[in-house]
Phi, psi and omega in degrees: 000131180285152180276119175236118184248138177295146177075011178052054177294140183279062183206145173236120182283145181247155172052236184257026184273149177235142171250124184232155176251116185290146176279115176061205179230180182268025182278217181297148177231165174243139176283172178299333179271001178094006179281131179281127179252115183293157180297337182276356181295140181280120176226163177291187180299121185247127178275163183231156177257149177208160177256133181284127179246345177201148180224154175277169186289344181258009177283128186248329189259351189236144177239160176298134182099345178292151172261130184237151180253129184214167177272117183297344178282339181259065184213163173230140181259147176219142179253125178229127179050049177063024178228140182267130177238165178246142179252124182228163170260149180301323182291345179273358179281148178260330182196160173236127178281135181224152178279147179288128182260322187292326184258352182079004179287150179261004181286161178263150175216163178252000000 
């Protein structure tokens, strides 16, 4: 599969590499009840979501535009056109969010 990146990024991904755009930052979060949780709060190992913007030719399970779950400690950052992206390997992903096809629901599931 050829690499097609939105916004004509000047990069071609190789092998099993993914270029992703991270969702938000690791700063403050809000709980489901609306309580603000500061970035300094002690939590266990927390995974992060990102959107795939480019893929290498050997990536098999992920497509451009998918949301993927990964460990933020296993990443490399790269800046392209004044924007920061993350470089990951396909094998380092924990999950891919997909829309439900069988029920017609638009919700995401893992």
